[in-house]
N, C-alpha and C positions, 0 to 999 in steps of 0.2 A: 940243446934241443932244440929245433925250428919251431918257429910259431905261425900261426895261420896269418896270412896278409890281409884277410878279411876281418876276424874277430879276435885276433891275438892270442887264440887258445893254442896250446901245446899240440904239436904233430907227433905221433908214432914215427919213429925212425924209417928212413926209407918210405913214408907214408904222403902221399900228395893231399889226401881227401882229410878234411876237416872233421873230426869227430862230432864237433859243438855245430857249427854253422851248416855244414853238408857240403860246403864247396869245394872244388878241386882247384888247389892252388898252382897246379900246372897249367890249367887251362883258362881258368876265370880271370877276367880284369879286376884288379884291385879298385877297390871303391873309396880307398881311403887316401887323402893327400897328407903332405909331410904334416907333422904336428903344427906348425906355425900357420899354416892356411887351411886346416881341417874344418870341415863345415857339418852342421846338423839340420841345414835348411833342405825341406823335403819338396820337391815340386809337384807332387801329386797329391797333396793333402786335400786341395779343394776336390779332384776328382774323387777321392774317396767317400766326402760328405755327399757330393752331389750323386753320384752313381749307387751309393748303397740308401741314402734315406729318401732322395728325391725321385731320381731317375729310376729306381726300382731294379738296379743290377749292382754287380761289384767287381772291382778289378783290382789287382795286387800293386801295392805302392810301388812306383819305379823310382824312388828317391837316388839322387845321383850324388856322390861327396864331391861338389865344384870346388876347386882350389881358389876361385875368385868370388864365391857367394860371400855375402855380407854378414851372415849370422855365423858365431863362432860357438862352441862347445865351452861352457862355463865350468862344468865339474864331470865327473866320472858316473854321476848318478842317472838313473835311466831317463830319459826324455821322451815321453809318448808323443807321437804326433797328433794333431788336433784331430784329424780325420781317422783315427783309430782308438779314440776314446771308447771305451766299454761302455754303451747304453742299451737299454732293452731293445732286442731286434737285430743290434749289428753283429753278434757273435754267430746268430744262424745265417746272416748274408754271407758271412766270410766263408763259411760252407756251403756256398749256393751249389748246385749241383755240379756245374760245370767246373769248378774250383775242385772239388771233391773227387771228381773222376780223374783230373789233370794231375791233383798234387801229389799223387801216390809215385813221385818219381823214383825210378830205380835208384840213382845215385843217393837221395835222400835217405831212403830205406838202409841202404847198406852203410852209409856214413853215419847213420843214427844207430847202429848197432854197436856193442861192445863197450858201452859208454860206464855200465855199473857193474855192481858186484851182485853175485846171486844173492837172491833174498830167501828167506824161511818159509813160512807160509801165510802170516796174516798180512794184509794191505796197510804195514805201518810203515811211516818214513823216518827219516831224523828228525829230531827236533829241531825247533826253529821259528823265528818269529813270522808271524801271518796275520794277514788283513782278513781272511776267508772267516765267513761264518760256519761254525761246526755244529753238527746236531748228532745225536746218537744214529747209529746204524741200525735202525729198526723198520718193521713194515708200516708203512706212512697209514694215515686214517682211512684212505679210500681201498688201498689192498686189492686194487683192480686186476684180477688175473689176466686182462686182455688188454694190459697196458703196461708202460715201462715200470710203473710203480707197483708192479706185482710184488715185487721184494724191495724191503729197504736197503739189504746188500745181495749182491751176488757173488761176492768173494766167498770163497770156500777153501778148504784146507789143499795141499798139494796132492796128497791121494784122493779127495773128491775130484779135483780137477781133470787128474788122468783116469779115474774110472769113468766119468760122464764124457770122455773125449769125443766118443762116436755118438754119442745122443743126438738126435737130431731135434735142431729149435727153430728152425723156420723154413718155409718150401714157398717156391714159385712153380705151379706146376708139377713137373715131375722133378724140377731140381730141388735139392736138398742143402741146407747149410747145418753143420755140426758145430757143437762147442768147440773142438778144436780149432775149426776154421773160423768160426766166430771171434775168438780170441785174438787171431792174428788182425783181424778188422779192427776188432777194438783197441788193442795197445799201438796199433800203426795210428789211429785218429788221436788218441794220447800223445804220443810220440812225435806226429806231425804238428799238432798244436804247439807243444812245447819247443821244438825246434824253430818254428817260426815265430813264436813270441818270446821265448827264452826269460829274461830277465823282466819284462813286460807283464808276465803271466799275474803278478799280484794286482795290476791295475784292472785284470777281468774279475778278481775276487776269488783266484785259484792259487792255492798253496800247493805246491806238487810235492812238499814233503809230509803233509798230512794225508789221512786215507782219503779216497776220493769218494767213497760213499758215506763219508760224514760232514761234506760241504755242500751247501746250497749253491746251485748254479746261480749265475747272473742272469741266464737266459730266461729262466723260469723257476720262480720260487718255489715249485711244487717238485721239482727234480734237483737231485743231487748230481754232482759233477760226474759220478760214475753212471748214473742212468743218462745225463746228458750225452755222455760219449759213447755209451751203448747204443742210443736210439740213432746217432749219427752214424755208428758201424753198421747195424742193420740198413739204413736207408743207403749207405753206400753199396753194400751187398745186392741192395735191389737194383740200384741205378746200373753197376757195372752187370749184372746178371741181365737184365732187360737190353744194354746194347750188346751183350754176348748172343742173346737169343736173336735179336733183330738182325746181327751179323750174319748167322747162321742161316737165317730164314733167306738172307738177301745173297747168299752165296760169297761173301766177303771172307776172305781169308787171312789168318794171322799173317804178318809181315815175316819173310824169312828170316831177317835179322834178330827179329824179337824171338823166332822160334829157336834159332841156334843160341841165343842168351838164354831160354830156359833150360835147354839141352845140357848146358854147362853151369846152371844155377848152382847147383850144390858144389862142383868144384870151386866156383869162386867163392862161394860163402865160407868153404874151408879153408882158403886162403886168407878171407877177413879173420876168422877165427884164429888161425895161426899168428897174424899179426899183433893180435891180443894176447898171444899166448895161452889161446883157450882151444877145447875142442869144440866142433860144431854144434855139439849138442848141449853144452856149457854156454856157448853164445845164445843159441835159441833160447834157453831156460831163462838168462838172464834178459833178454829185451821181450820176449813172448809169454814167459812164465810157464809153469808145468802145464800138461794138456794140451801143448801145441808144438808141433816138430817139423821137421824139413818138410814132409808130404803137406803139411797144412800152408805153410809159407809158399811152396810152389803152386800150390793150388790160388792163394791169393794173387800172386804175379801172373800166373797164367789167364785167370778169368778177365783181369783187367786188360791185358794184350789181345786178348781174343776179340773186345768190343773195341779198342781202340781204332782199328784201321776203319770200321764203321762210322765213329763219331767223327773221326779227322774227314771222312768222304762227305759226309752230311753238312758238317760246319764249313766246308770249303765252300759249298753252294751259297753261304748266308753273305752276300756282297749286297749292302744297302745302294738305292737308287738316290739320286740328289733328292727326289720327291720324298723319299723314305725318312732322310735326315732332316729335310724341311719341316715334314710333319712331325716327328719326334721330338724335334727341339722345340716347336711350338706348342707341344703338349705340355712340356716341362719347362717352357721357357721361365716361369716365375721362379721355378726351383733352382735353376741354374743362375737366374740373377742374385738370388737370396746369397749364391757364393761368390758373387764377385765376376760371373762369366755372361758376357753379352755378345751380341753379335758383332761388337767391335774387336773383342779382345783376340790378341794374337799370340802365338808362339814364334818363335825364331830358332832356327838351327844353324848353328856357328862353328867354324872350326877354328883353334888358336895354336899357336906353339909359344909357350912360355918360356921367356929367359929370365930365371930369378937373379935377382939382384944380390950381389956378395959383398963380401967385407963387412963394413959398418962397424959402428962403435956402441956397446950395449953399457947402459947406466945401471945404476944400483936398484932401480925399479923395472929391470928387465925391458926397457924401451931401446930400440936399434935406430940409430940415425946413419944416414950414408951422405959420403962428399959427393959434391959435384961431379969429381972425377970419377967415381965409382958409378953415378947413374948414367953418366955421359960413356962409360966403358959398356956398360949393360946395354945401352941403345945402339951403340954401334955394332955389338954383337947379334941384336936383334934384326938390325938394317942390313948386316952381311946377309943373315938367313933369307931375309924378305927379297934380297937381289939375287940371289942365289934360284930362288923360284922363280923371279921375273926373266930371269935369262932361258928358262927351259920354255915347257909348253904352257905353264900359267893356267893349268887345269887345276878342278878340284881334286882328283886323284893323285896329282905331284903335289899338290899341297898337303894331303893326308900322309904320303909316303914321306914327307920330309919333317911332318909332325911327330910321325913313329921314330925317325931316327933323332930327332934333335929337342924335341918339347922336353922339358923339365916337370911338367905336371903329370906324376902317376895315375890321375884319376880319367886322364883323356888319352894320355900318349898311346898306349895299346890301341886305342879306337881312331886314330888319326886325329887326334886333337878335338875330337866331335862332342860337342854338347847339343842335345836334341831337346826341343820342347823348352826352351828357356821362356820363363815368362817376365815381366818387365818388373824391374825390383828384385830379382832373385839374385842379380850379380852385383858386385862392386859398383859404385857409380860410372867411373869412366868405362868399364867394359859395358855396363847396362847401357849409357847412353850412346854408345858408338852402335851396339846392336839394334836400339831403337831409333835410331834416326829415322824421321820419316820420309827420308830420299833414300835410305838404303834400299840396293838392290844385290839379286844373285850375284856373285862374281866380284862384288867388292871387296877391297884389300886395304890394309894398312896397318899402323902401329898405334898402340894404344899402352899408356904408362898407369899403372897401379901401384899399391904399397907392395906387391910381390916382385915387380919387376916390368920389363915389357913385354907385352903380346903381340905377335905377329897375327893378324886378323883376317880371316876370310869368311864373308857371309853366304850361308849357303841357300837359305830360303825362309819364308815366312809361311804361316798356315792359321787359318781361324783355328781358336781353341774350341768353339761350340762344335766346330764339325768332328774335331778328334774325340770330345767326349760324347758326343752324340751317336758316333759310328761305334765306338766300344760298347756304350750302353744298349744300343739297338741290338749289336752282334748277341752281347750277352743275354738279353732278353729273349732272343730267338732260339738260343741254345738251350736255355732253361725250360721253354716250352716243348723243345725236342724231347729232353729228358723227361719232363713232366708227361708228357704224352705215352713215353714207352712205360714209365712207371705205373700208368693208369691202366694200360695195355696188358701189363704185368703183375696182378696183386700179389702182395706177399702175406701169407700167413705165419704169425708167430706164436710159440707157444712158450711164454715168458717164464711159465715155472720150470720149463727145463733147463733153462739158462743158468750156467756157472762159469765163473771166471776165476782162474789161477792169478796169482800175484805176482807184480812186477815191483820191485822196490825202487821207486822213482826218487826216493831221497836219499839213496846212497851215495 
C-alpha cells in the first residue's frame, strides 16, 4: 500500500488525497527531504510570535523542509514549534476570523472524511493516556441560558439528535440555523483543528480520545472543549452568513466553478464513500454524527462559497502603501525587536541545484566519510550543470528549469530549486555564508560545498523582513476589521437551550 509523501500515512488504493493530512500527493510538493538531510527547522516561528502575540494578527506557519538546514530531527516524538506553544489567547488567534473563513477548504473536508468507524451514541472515545483535565459533564455553576455554558453537555443520544435536526438554534434577521446545520459546523471545527495539529493536540491540553464535554479548554477555564468548539462553530456561521448577506446586497454572485462543484457535490461525496467501502449515509454519520445529512453538508458548503467572492473582492483592495507599513512597523517596533526583527533583518530568496555526494564508507557508529576522488566527481558533475546553464541564456527561468530536471533535493526540485524567505543561520554554514555575503546581488551564481554534496547556486533577491511581517500583519488586521464590522452589522441570536449535538467518536 502506498504512503503519503507528506506524513507517511497509508493511502487507500488509487487514492492520492491523504486521509490524515488532507494533502494531494498527485499535485502538492513534498516537504520532506531524504532521511539523511531531513530538517525540523521552521522559518516562520518568529512570525507566529510577532503577528499573534505582538502585532495583533495571525498567519499560518510556512515551515519548509530545507535539505541544507542545520537543525536535524533527533526523534520521532512530536516537536512543537516555539511559535505554536499553547498559551492563553493563542488558540483564539489561530481561529481569527479570516482563518476560520478560509480554512474550510473543500479538499480538507473531503479528505478528512472516512477516517473513523461509526460510533454508538455517547460521546466516548477509546481509552488512552491524556494530559487533559477532565470534569463531570454537568451544568456549570452559572448555568447561563444566554451563554454557551447554558448546558454542561450538549451531547444527546442518536435518537434525540435526529428528532431535533430541524430545531432552530440561531438566527440572523430572517436567516436561521438548525441543529442539523450547526452540527456540521461544529464537527468541521473539531476535525479541522485535529487535522491541523494532529499529534500536537495534547500540547493544547486536548485529548481527542476523551469526551470533549469533560475536558476544560486551555483557552478559557470556564469552558469545556465542547463549549469552546461550539462557540467557534456559531461564530463561524455568523461570519459566513454576514459575508453571504453582504455579497447578496452588493450583487456579487457565486463563482461558476463553485456552483458547478455544488451541483455535483453529492455525486463526489458518493465517490468518496465508495472509496472507503461505505454508503454516503454511513460516511456522513461517521464524520458528522446523527442528525446531520447531505442536505446540511451541502448547506455548509454553499453558504461559504456564496460569501467567498465578496470576501476575495474586498481583501484584494487591501494593499498597504509604504506609509502604511512604516506606521504599522513603528507602532509595533518594540514587539518585533523582542522577536529579533529590526529594520536591518533581511530575507534572501535563492535557487540551488543539489548534486548529492555518493559512495563513501560508513563506520560502526554510522558516520560516513568520502574520498577526495568521490568529492571531485561530485564537484565535476555540479560544474557540468553550471556550465550547461552558462551556455544558455543565463536567466533565472532557465536555472529553475534545470533545477527541476537535475536537482537531487526533493524539498525544492519541483519548485525550480527555490527557497524563499531564508533567514540568516537557517542553512548550514557554507550555504548560509554564500547567501548572506554582503556583496551578493541578483543574478550571482556559483558552487557551494556542504556535507550533502555540491550546490549550484543562483541568487534571486533580498528583502527586508520587517516589510514582509508588517504587510502580512497589516492585511490581517484590515481583514479582521472587515469581518468584525460585518458581524456587528448582522447580530446573531442564539437559543442555547435548543442546541443538541450528536456524537462522533474521534477516538475510534
